[in-house]
C-alpha positions in Angstrom: 108.3 96.2 116.1 111.9 96.9 115.3 111.7 100.6 114.2 109.1 103.3 114.4 109.6 107.1 113.9 108.0 110.3 112.7 109.3 113.4 111.0 109.3 115.0 114.5 112.2 112.6 115.4 114.4 113.8 112.5 117.6 115.7 113.1 116.9 118.0 110.1 113.3 119.2 109.9 111.3 118.2 106.9 110.3 121.6 105.5 113.8 123.0 105.2 114.9 119.7 103.7 112.2 119.9 101.0 113.1 123.5 100.3 116.8 122.6 99.9 116.0 119.6 97.7 113.7 121.7 95.5 116.6 123.9 94.6 118.2 121.0 92.7 115.2 118.8 91.7 111.7 119.5 90.4 109.4 117.8 93.0 106.1 116.6 91.8 102.9 115.3 93.6 103.5 111.7 94.6 107.3 112.0 94.8 108.7 110.1 97.8 111.7 111.5 99.7 113.6 108.9 101.7 115.5 110.3 104.6 117.0 107.3 106.4 116.0 105.2 109.3 115.1 105.8 112.9 116.9 104.1 115.9 117.0 100.3 116.0 118.3 99.6 112.5 118.9 95.9 111.8 118.9 93.4 109.0 115.7 92.2 107.4 115.1 88.5 107.1 112.8 86.3 105.0 109.3 86.4 106.4 109.8 89.8 108.1 106.9 92.2 107.5 107.5 95.8 106.3 104.7 98.3 106.8 104.8 101.9 105.5 102.2 104.4 106.8 101.2 108.0 107.0 99.4 109.6 109.9 98.6 106.3 111.5 97.2 104.8 108.2 99.0 101.8 106.7 99.7 102.5 103.1 101.3 99.2 102.3 102.4 96.0 104.0 104.8 93.5 102.5 106.2 90.2 103.7 109.8 89.7 102.6 
């Protein structure tokens, strides 16, 4: 595993971030807010696997 992180690892906490963003954008159910990457950033290569999850549940896995 190259990178793993949670909202607890973020410099700016998620609730104030959402409150700030909602001043400028109408946020709707299902919107995704991308906040950057945790430590260990590096290039992706053909054949690498990308897994996105929430609360320990894999939402999607893709092979590049």
